[in-house]
C-alpha positions in Angstrom: -34.7 -5.5 24.8 -33.8 -5.1 28.4 -32.1 -2.1 29.9 -29.0 -4.3 30.6 -28.9 -5.4 27.0 -29.2 -1.8 25.8 -26.4 -0.8 28.1 -24.1 -3.6 26.9 -24.9 -2.7 23.2 -24.2 0.9 24.0 -20.8 0.1 25.5 -19.9 -2.1 22.6 -20.8 0.6 20.1 -18.8 3.2 22.0 -15.8 0.8 22.2 -16.0 0.3 18.4 -16.3 4.0 17.7 -13.4 4.8 19.9 -11.3 2.0 18.3 -12.1 3.4 14.9 -11.2 6.9 16.1 -7.8 5.7 17.2 -7.2 4.0 13.9 -8.3 7.2 12.0 -6.0 9.3 14.3 -2.9 7.2 13.5 -3.7 7.1 9.8 -3.9 10.9 9.8 -0.6 11.2 11.6 0.9 8.9 9.0 -0.4 11.1 6.2 1.3 14.1 7.9 4.6 12.2 7.9 4.5 11.3 11.5 5.4 7.6 11.5 6.3 7.1 15.2 3.9 9.3 17.2 3.8 9.1 20.9 0.7 7.5 22.5 -0.3 10.9 23.9 -0.3 12.4 20.4 -2.5 9.5 19.1 -4.9 9.7 22.0 -5.3 13.5 21.7 -6.0 13.3 18.0 -8.6 10.5 18.7 -10.3 12.5 21.4 -9.7 10.0 24.2 -7.5 9.9 27.2 -4.0 8.4 26.8 -4.8 5.9 29.6 -7.7 4.5 27.6 -5.8 4.1 24.4 -4.7 0.6 25.1 -8.2 -0.6 26.1 -8.6 -1.2 22.3 -5.1 -2.4 21.4 -2.5 -4.7 23.1 0.3 -2.2 22.6 1.6 0.4 20.2 2.8 -2.3 17.9 -0.6 -3.8 17.7 -2.1 -0.4 17.0 0.4 0.3 14.2 -0.2 -3.1 12.6 -4.0 -2.7 12.7 -3.8 0.8 11.1 -1.5 -0.3 8.4 -3.6 -3.4 7.7 -6.9 -1.4 7.5 -5.3 1.2 5.2 -4.0 -1.4 2.8 -7.2 -3.4 2.9 -9.2 -0.3 1.9 -6.9 0.1 -1.2 -7.3 -3.5 -2.4 -10.1 -2.6 -4.9 -7.5 -0.5 -6.7 -5.3 -3.5 -7.4 -7.4 -4.4 -10.4 -5.5 -3.2 -13.5 -8.6 -3.6 -15.8 -6.8 -5.3 -18.7 -5.7 -8.8 -19.5 -2.6 -10.5 -20.9 -4.1 -10.7 -24.4 -4.2 -6.9 -24.8 -1.4 -5.1 -26.7 1.9 -4.4 -24.9 1.3 -0.7 -25.3 -2.1 -0.8 -23.7 -0.9 -3.1 -20.8 2.1 -0.8 -20.1 -0.1 2.3 -19.9 -2.8 0.6 -17.8 -0.3 -1.0 -15.3 1.6 2.3 -14.8 -1.7 4.3 -14.3 -3.1 1.6 -11.9 0.1 1.4 -9.9 0.5 5.2 -9.6 -3.1 5.4 -8.4 -2.6 2.6 -5.9 0.6 4.0 -4.5 -0.8 7.5 -4.1 -3.6 5.9 -2.0 -1.4 3.7 0.1 1.7 5.9 0.4 1.4 6.9 4.1 0.6 3.3 5.3 3.2 1.8 2.9 5.9 4.1 4.2 5.0 3.2 7.8 4.9 -0.5 7.0 8.3 -0.5 5.6 9.7 1.2 8.7 7.9 -1.1 11.1 8.8 -4.2 9.0 12.4 -3.8 10.1 11.4 -4.6 13.7 8.1 -6.5 13.5 7.8 -9.9 11.8 4.0 -9.6 11.4 4.3 -6.3 9.5 7.3 -7.7 7.5 5.1 -10.6 6.4 2.4 -8.1 5.3 5.0 -6.3 3.2 6.3 -9.5 1.7 2.8 -10.8 0.8 1.9 -7.5 -0.8 5.1 -7.5 -2.9 4.6 -11.1 -3.9 1.0 -10.3 -5.1 2.1 -7.3 -7.1 5.0 -9.1 -8.7 2.7 -12.0 -9.6 0.3 -9.6 -11.1 3.0 -8.2 -13.4 4.1 -11.7 -14.2 0.7 -12.8 -15.3 -0.1 -9.6 -17.2 3.1 -9.7 -19.3 3.3 -13.5 -19.6 3.2 -13.3 -23.5 6.1 -10.8 -23.5 8.1 -12.9 -21.0 8.2 -16.2 -22.8 11.5 -18.1 -23.2 14.7 -16.2 -22.4 12.8 -13.0 -21.8 11.5 -14.4 -18.4 14.7 -12.9 -16.9 13.1 -9.4 -17.5 10.6 -10.0 -14.7 12.7 -8.6 -11.8 13.3 -5.4 -13.7 9.6 -5.1 -14.6 8.6 -5.7 -11.0 11.1 -3.1 -9.8 9.7 -0.5 -12.3 6.2 -1.1 -11.1 7.1 -1.1 -7.4 6.1 1.3 -4.6 9.8 2.2 -4.1 10.1 3.3 -7.7 7.0 5.4 -7.5 8.4 7.0 -4.4 11.7 7.6 -6.1 10.4 9.4 -9.2 7.6 11.3 -7.5 9.3 12.5 -4.3 13.1 12.0 -4.5 13.4 13.1 -8.2 10.5 15.6 -7.9 8.7 14.6 -11.0 5.1 15.6 -11.5 2.5 12.8 -11.7 2.4 13.2 -15.5 6.2 13.2 -15.8 6.5 10.1 -13.6 3.8 8.2 -15.6 5.6 9.2 -18.9 9.0 8.1 -17.6 7.7 4.7 -16.4 5.7 4.0 -19.5 8.8 4.8 -21.6 11.1 2.6 -19.4 8.7 -0.4 -19.5 8.1 0.0 -23.2 11.9 0.0 -23.9 12.4 -3.0 -21.7 9.6 -5.0 -23.4 10.6 -4.2 -27.0 12.2 -7.3 -28.6 15.4 -5.4 -29.3 15.8 -4.6 -25.6 16.9 -8.2 -24.9 18.7 -8.8 -28.1 15.9 -10.8 -29.6 
């Protein structure tokens, strides 16, 4: 390897390290509840100069999109519920509530940021829509046996109970502990899925 090649590889490595440092910095700020930090704050946290921040991103919107995307991608392995449609309703309810609580605890900072940015940025809005569609489809497939016939109309309520917004509501707005939130959601889903809940 020539000196020139080594120099190019070194610059490429430093660029990638600095880019990752910026993404880490913004993710940390999100986790601290700072969803619209100034460029100076991000650069300082990343250990680079504010002037060099946008060597790695087109603008602040591109930086936010990349940070949200990376955070959500890292949480994808937790999307697996670990149980299939043929299991008992009780087992499925318990598994889906635990899996969703675990997922939303992981993605909460990025998910909150995404919902704020989605109001102004179509790319982030599309990410949020795609994520919601996937999670709704997962609930639909998991509870397909319980949603046969007229009970298909229960899907919107099931989806809402398993959503990020509901986890936020019970954990933070209502101040429930994790165990209390899990218990409340399990009971609500169970009541909804019992045959008597729809008059069947």
